[in-house]
C-alpha positions as CSV (number, residue, x, y, z in Angstrom):
1,M,0.0,-0.1,0.0
2,N,1.6,3.1,-1.0
3,L,1.6,6.7,1.0
4,P,-1.4,8.5,-0.7
5,D,-3.7,5.3,-0.1
6,S,-2.6,4.9,3.5
7,L,-3.1,8.7,4.0
8,A,-6.7,8.4,2.5
9,L,-7.4,5.6,4.8
10,R,-6.1,7.4,7.8
11,L,-8.1,10.5,6.8
12,G,-11.3,9.0,5.9
13,P,-14.0,9.9,3.3
14,A,-15.4,12.9,5.3
15,S,-12.0,14.5,5.7
16,L,-11.2,14.2,1.9
17,R,-14.6,15.7,1.0
18,H,-14.2,18.5,3.5
19,S,-10.5,19.4,1.8
20,W,-12.1,19.1,-1.6
21,Q,-14.9,21.5,-0.6
22,T,-12.3,23.9,0.9
23,H,-10.3,23.9,-2.3
24,R,-13.3,24.5,-4.4
25,L,-14.4,27.3,-2.4
26,F,-11.0,28.9,-2.4
27,W,-10.9,28.6,-6.2
28,L,-14.5,30.1,-6.6
29,T,-13.9,32.9,-4.1
30,V,-10.2,33.9,-4.6
31,V,-8.6,32.3,-7.8
32,L,-11.2,32.6,-10.5
33,P,-12.1,36.3,-9.5
34,T,-8.5,37.2,-9.2
35,L,-7.9,35.9,-12.6
36,A,-10.9,37.6,-14.2
37,A,-9.5,40.8,-12.7
38,I,-6.1,40.2,-14.1
39,V,-7.8,39.6,-17.5
40,Y,-10.2,42.5,-17.2
41,F,-7.8,45.2,-15.8
42,G,-4.9,44.0,-17.6
43,F,-6.1,43.5,-21.1
44,I,-9.6,44.8,-21.5
45,A,-10.4,47.9,-19.4
46,A,-10.1,51.1,-21.4
47,D,-8.0,54.1,-20.1
48,V,-9.8,56.7,-18.4
49,Y,-8.7,60.4,-18.3
50,I,-9.7,62.8,-15.9
51,S,-9.8,66.7,-16.7
52,E,-9.9,69.0,-14.0
53,S,-11.0,72.9,-13.7
54,R,-11.7,75.3,-10.7
55,F,-13.9,78.3,-10.5
56,V,-15.5,80.5,-8.0
57,V,-18.6,82.7,-8.3
58,R,-18.4,86.2,-6.7
59,S,-20.2,89.5,-6.9
60,P,-19.3,93.0,-6.4
61,E,-19.0,93.7,-2.5
62,R,-21.4,96.1,-1.1
63,Q,-20.2,99.2,0.3
64,T,-20.8,100.0,3.9
65,A,-22.3,103.1,5.2
66,S,-19.4,103.6,7.6
67,P,-16.5,105.6,6.3
68,L,-14.2,103.4,8.4
69,G,-15.9,100.2,7.3
70,A,-15.5,101.6,3.6
71,L,-11.9,102.3,4.4
72,L,-11.3,98.8,5.7
73,K,-13.4,96.7,3.3
74,G,-12.7,98.9,0.1
75,S,-14.4,98.0,-3.1
76,G,-13.4,94.3,-3.7
77,F,-15.5,91.3,-4.5
78,A,-17.3,89.1,-2.3
79,R,-17.8,85.2,-2.9
80,S,-21.3,84.2,-3.7
81,Q,-21.6,80.5,-2.2
82,D,-25.3,80.4,-2.9
83,D,-24.7,80.9,-6.6
84,S,-21.9,78.4,-6.5
85,Y,-24.3,75.8,-5.5
86,T,-26.8,76.6,-8.2
87,V,-24.0,76.3,-10.7
88,Q,-23.0,73.0,-9.3
89,D,-26.6,71.7,-9.2
90,F,-26.9,73.0,-12.9
91,I,-23.8,71.0,-14.3
92,L,-25.1,67.8,-12.8
93,S,-28.7,68.5,-14.2
94,R,-30.5,66.7,-17.1
95,D,-30.6,70.0,-18.8
96,A,-26.8,70.4,-18.9
97,L,-26.6,66.8,-20.1
98,R,-29.0,67.4,-22.9
99,A,-27.4,70.7,-24.0
100,L,-24.0,68.9,-23.8
101,D,-25.2,66.1,-25.8
102,E,-26.2,68.4,-28.6
103,K,-23.3,70.2,-28.7
104,I,-20.4,67.7,-28.6
105,D,-22.3,64.2,-29.2
106,L,-21.6,62.9,-25.7
107,R,-22.9,59.6,-26.6
108,S,-20.0,59.0,-29.1
109,A,-17.7,60.1,-26.4
110,Y,-19.0,57.5,-23.9
111,A,-19.1,54.8,-26.5
112,K,-15.3,54.5,-26.7
113,G,-14.7,52.6,-23.6
114,D,-14.7,48.7,-23.1
115,I,-17.7,46.7,-23.0
116,I,-18.2,47.1,-19.2
117,G,-17.3,50.6,-18.8
118,R,-18.8,52.3,-21.9
119,F,-22.2,53.4,-22.3
120,P,-24.4,51.6,-22.8
121,G,-22.9,48.8,-21.2
122,L,-23.8,45.2,-20.7
123,D,-27.5,46.0,-20.2
124,W,-27.8,47.8,-23.7
125,D,-30.1,50.5,-22.0
126,D,-29.3,53.7,-24.1
127,S,-32.3,55.6,-22.3
128,F,-31.7,59.3,-21.6
129,E,-32.3,58.5,-17.8
130,N,-29.6,55.8,-17.9
131,M,-27.4,58.0,-19.7
132,H,-28.0,60.5,-16.9
133,R,-27.0,58.2,-14.2
134,Y,-23.8,57.4,-16.2
135,Y,-23.0,61.0,-16.7
136,Q,-23.3,61.6,-12.9
137,Q,-20.7,58.9,-12.3
138,G,-18.2,60.5,-14.8
139,V,-18.9,64.3,-13.8
140,S,-18.3,65.5,-10.2
141,V,-18.5,68.8,-8.7
142,Q,-17.0,69.4,-5.4
143,L,-17.5,72.8,-3.5
144,D,-15.1,74.0,-0.7
145,P,-17.4,75.6,2.0
146,L,-14.4,77.7,3.4
147,S,-13.0,79.0,0.2
148,S,-16.4,78.6,-2.1
149,I,-14.0,77.2,-4.9
150,A,-15.8,74.6,-7.1
151,T,-13.6,71.7,-8.4
152,V,-15.0,70.1,-11.6
153,R,-13.6,66.7,-12.7
154,V,-14.6,65.0,-15.8
155,R,-13.8,61.3,-16.8
156,A,-13.7,60.4,-20.4
157,F,-12.0,57.4,-22.4
158,A,-9.9,60.1,-24.4
159,A,-8.0,63.1,-23.2
160,D,-9.5,65.5,-25.7
161,D,-12.9,64.4,-24.8
162,A,-12.4,64.9,-21.2
163,Q,-11.0,68.6,-21.8
164,K,-13.8,69.3,-24.2
165,I,-16.6,68.2,-21.8
166,N,-15.1,70.1,-19.0
167,Q,-14.6,73.5,-21.2
168,S,-18.2,73.1,-22.3
169,L,-19.7,72.8,-18.7
170,L,-17.8,75.8,-17.7
171,E,-19.1,77.7,-20.6
172,M,-22.6,76.6,-19.7
173,G,-22.0,77.7,-16.1
174,E,-21.0,81.0,-17.2
175,A,-24.0,81.2,-19.4
176,L,-26.3,80.5,-16.6
177,V,-24.6,83.2,-14.2
178,N,-25.3,85.7,-17.1
179,Q,-28.7,84.5,-17.5
180,L,-29.2,85.1,-13.7
181,N,-27.7,88.3,-14.0
182,E,-30.1,89.5,-16.9
183,R,-33.1,88.1,-15.1
184,G,-32.3,89.7,-11.7
185,R,-31.4,92.9,-13.4
186,Q,-34.5,93.0,-15.6
187,D,-36.9,92.3,-12.6
188,L,-35.4,94.9,-10.5
189,I,-35.4,97.8,-13.2
190,R,-38.7,96.5,-14.5
191,F,-40.3,97.0,-11.1
192,A,-38.6,100.6,-10.6
193,T,-39.6,101.4,-14.1
194,S,-43.4,100.7,-13.4
195,E,-43.3,102.5,-10.2
196,V,-42.2,105.5,-12.1
197,A,-44.8,105.2,-14.8
198,M,-47.5,105.0,-12.2
199,A,-45.9,107.9,-10.4
200,E,-45.9,110.0,-13.6
201,K,-49.6,109.2,-14.2
202,K,-50.5,110.3,-10.8
203,A,-48.7,113.6,-11.1
204,G,-50.1,114.3,-14.5
205,R,-53.6,113.6,-13.2
206,A,-53.1,116.1,-10.3
207,A,-51.5,118.6,-12.5
208,L,-54.4,118.6,-14.8
209,A,-57.1,118.7,-11.8
210,L,-55.3,121.9,-10.7
211,A,-55.0,123.5,-14.0
212,R,-58.8,122.6,-14.6
213,Y,-59.7,124.2,-11.3
214,R,-57.9,127.2,-11.8
215,N,-59.5,127.7,-15.4
216,E,-63.0,127.1,-14.0
217,K,-62.5,129.3,-10.9
218,G,-60.4,132.0,-12.4
219,V,-57.6,132.0,-9.8
220,I,-54.0,131.0,-9.8
221,D,-53.3,131.1,-6.2
222,P,-56.0,132.3,-3.6
223,E,-53.6,133.0,-0.8
224,K,-51.3,135.0,-2.9
225,Q,-54.0,136.6,-4.9
226,S,-55.7,137.5,-1.6
227,A,-52.7,139.6,-0.6
228,I,-53.3,142.4,-3.0
229,P,-56.8,143.2,-1.8
230,L,-55.9,143.0,2.0
231,Q,-53.2,145.3,1.0
232,Q,-55.7,147.5,-0.6
233,V,-58.4,147.2,2.4
234,A,-55.6,148.3,4.7
235,K,-54.7,151.2,2.6
236,L,-58.4,152.1,2.4
237,Q,-58.9,151.7,6.0
238,D,-56.0,154.3,6.6
239,E,-57.4,156.7,4.4
240,L,-60.9,156.0,6.1
241,I,-59.3,156.9,9.6
242,A,-57.7,160.0,8.4
243,A,-60.9,161.1,6.6
244,K,-63.0,160.7,9.8
245,S,-60.4,162.3,11.9
246,Q,-60.3,165.4,9.6
247,L,-64.4,165.4,9.6
248,A,-64.4,165.4,13.5
249,Q,-61.8,168.3,13.5
250,L,-63.9,170.4,11.2
251,Q,-67.0,169.7,13.2
252,M,-65.5,170.8,16.3
253,L,-64.2,174.2,14.7
254,T,-67.5,175.1,12.5
255,N,-70.5,173.1,11.6
256,E,-71.0,175.2,8.4
257,N,-67.6,174.3,6.6
258,P,-68.2,173.5,3.0
259,Q,-65.6,170.8,3.2
260,I,-67.7,168.8,5.7
261,P,-70.3,167.4,3.1
262,V,-67.2,166.5,0.9
263,L,-65.6,164.6,3.7
264,R,-68.8,162.9,4.5
265,K,-69.1,161.8,0.8
266,R,-65.4,160.4,0.8
267,I,-65.9,158.5,4.1
268,Q,-68.8,156.8,2.5
269,M,-67.0,155.9,-0.6
270,L,-64.2,154.5,1.4
271,E,-66.4,152.3,3.4
272,T,-68.1,151.1,0.2
273,E,-64.7,150.3,-1.4
274,I,-63.6,148.5,1.9
275,E,-66.6,146.5,1.9
276,A,-66.2,145.6,-1.8
277,E,-62.6,144.6,-1.2
278,S,-63.3,142.4,1.7
279,G,-66.0,140.7,0.0
280,R,-63.4,139.7,-2.7
281,V,-61.3,138.0,-0.1
282,A,-64.1,136.4,2.2
283,G,-67.7,136.5,2.8
284,G,-69.2,135.0,-0.3
285,R,-69.4,132.2,-2.7
286,R,-67.2,133.9,-5.2
287,S,-64.6,134.9,-2.8
288,L,-61.1,133.9,-2.6
289,A,-61.5,132.3,0.8
290,S,-64.2,130.1,-0.5
291,K,-61.9,128.9,-3.2
292,A,-58.8,128.3,-1.0
293,A,-59.8,125.1,0.4
294,D,-60.4,123.1,-2.7
295,F,-57.3,124.8,-4.2
296,Q,-55.2,123.8,-1.1
297,R,-56.4,120.2,-1.3
298,L,-55.5,120.0,-5.3
299,A,-52.2,121.7,-4.7
300,L,-51.4,119.2,-1.9
301,E,-52.3,116.2,-4.0
302,K,-50.0,117.7,-6.6
303,E,-47.1,118.3,-4.3
304,F,-47.5,114.8,-3.0
305,A,-47.7,113.3,-6.5
306,D,-44.4,115.2,-7.5
307,R,-42.7,113.8,-4.4
308,Q,-43.8,110.5,-5.3
309,L,-42.5,110.9,-8.9
310,A,-39.3,112.2,-7.6
311,S,-39.0,109.2,-5.2
312,A,-39.6,106.8,-8.0
313,L,-37.0,108.4,-10.3
314,S,-34.4,108.2,-7.4
315,S,-35.5,104.4,-6.9
316,L,-35.0,103.8,-10.6
317,E,-31.6,105.2,-10.5
318,Q,-30.6,103.3,-7.4
319,A,-32.1,100.0,-9.1
320,R,-29.9,100.6,-12.1
321,N,-26.9,101.2,-9.8
322,E,-27.8,98.1,-7.7
323,A,-28.3,95.9,-10.8
324,Q,-24.8,96.7,-11.7
325,R,-23.2,96.2,-8.3
326,Q,-25.1,93.0,-7.6
327,Q,-23.9,91.4,-11.0
328,L,-22.2,88.0,-10.6
329,Y,-19.0,86.6,-12.1
330,L,-17.9,83.2,-12.7
331,E,-14.1,83.4,-12.5
332,R,-12.0,80.5,-13.7
333,I,-9.2,79.7,-11.2
334,A,-7.8,77.0,-13.4
335,Q,-8.7,76.2,-16.8
336,P,-9.8,72.6,-17.9
337,S,-6.6,70.6,-18.1
338,L,-5.7,68.3,-20.8
339,P,-4.5,64.9,-19.2
340,D,-1.4,63.5,-20.7
341,A,-1.9,59.9,-18.8
342,A,-4.8,57.9,-17.8
343,M,-5.4,58.2,-14.2
344,E,-7.8,55.3,-14.2
345,P,-8.3,52.5,-13.9
346,R,-5.7,51.8,-11.2
347,R,-4.9,48.3,-12.4
348,L,-2.6,47.0,-9.7
349,R,-4.8,48.3,-7.0
350,A,-7.9,46.9,-8.4
351,I,-6.5,43.5,-8.8
352,L,-5.1,43.5,-5.4
353,A,-8.4,44.7,-3.9
354,V,-10.2,41.7,-5.6
355,F,-7.6,39.4,-4.3
356,V,-7.9,40.8,-0.7
357,L,-11.7,40.7,-0.9
358,G,-11.6,37.0,-2.2
359,L,-9.5,36.2,0.6
360,I,-11.8,37.6,3.2
361,A,-14.9,36.0,1.5
362,W,-13.2,32.8,1.5
363,G,-12.3,32.9,5.2
364,V,-15.9,33.9,6.3
365,L,-17.6,31.3,4.1
366,S,-15.1,28.6,5.3
367,M,-16.0,29.5,9.1
368,L,-19.5,29.4,8.1
369,I,-19.3,26.0,6.4
370,A,-17.2,24.6,9.4
371,S,-19.6,25.8,11.9
372,V,-22.7,24.4,10.0
373,K,-20.9,21.0,9.8
374,E,-19.9,21.0,13.5
375,H,-23.6,21.5,14.4
376,Q,-24.8,18.7,12.2
377,D,-22.2,16.4,13.9
C-alpha cells in the first residue's frame, strides 16, 4: 500500500470531502475572481482620462455706510456661495446633459470605452435616464465651503473628450450666471420703471386737476391773490381813519364848513370800497377764501404726486446702480486641463483589492461551512 492510499485511509472519506470543498471554495472566491480581474484590468479595461478645472462665483462687494468700514473693506469682490451651489446643481442636471449631448455628441464620447465601462454597457439600455446616471458617475463637482471654490472633474475615455466636456460645462455655467444676472437686472429695473410710470400718471392727473380748477374758478393761487386785496383794504382803512379824523376836527371848529359834506361823501365811498375789497377776499361764494380750501387740497395732491415721482425716479436710478453692483461673475481659477496620462483604472490596486476581498470572502465562508458541519455532527 502506497502513501496516498494509507493517507486516504487514515483521513477517511469525510476529511477528503471537506478538503475538496475547501479547495473548491478557494478557487471560486479567490483564484477565479483574481484571474478575471487580471484579464479585465490587464487587457480589457479602457484607459480613463480625468480633466480638472476650478472656478468661483463672486459678486461686487456692497459698500458699507460707515467711512471706516469703507476704508477697511474697500471695493473688492465678495464670494457668492449660494450661486456656486446653483452652478453645481446645473452642471449635474439633465438640462446640462441634454445641451452637452447636442453640442459635442456625448454618446459617441462615452461609447469609446470597453464593454463594461462604456455607455451603454452590458445592459444595452441607451435611455436618457440611464445616460444621466452614467453622466453623474463621470462628472463630479466638489465645492469647498471655506473658500467657495468649486472643482469640476470630468472622466472620459479620451483626453481631448475630457477637456472638451469640462470646457463646455464651464461655458454653460458662465451662461447660466449671465442669465441670472440678466433676469435679476430686468426684474429690478422693471419694477422700478413700473413705479415711475404709475407716479408719472398720478402727477399728471394731479397737475391737470389743478389746472382745470384754476381755469374754472379764474384763480391762480388764492392765498397769494388775496394778499393784494388785503393790502388795498389796509390802505383804504388808513384813508378812512384819516378822513374821519379830519371830519371830526372840522365839526368841532365849525359846522358850516363847506368841506364837511365832501368829507362825508369821501368817507362813504371809502367804506363802500373797503366792503367790496373785503368781499373779494372772504364772505361770499365767489370770494377767494371759498376757493382756497379746494385749491389747497388740489395743490397738496399735486405736491404729493410730485414727491412720489421724484422718489420713484430716485429709486429707478438706485435700481440701475444696484443691478450693476449685484452682478455675478464666474471666475476661472484653473482652466480645464488636458491630461497626458490615464489616471484610471488603477489596475494593480484593483487586482489586489479583488484578491484581498476574495480572501476575506473565502475565510468567512469557510468558517460558516465549518460551523454548520459542527452543528450537524
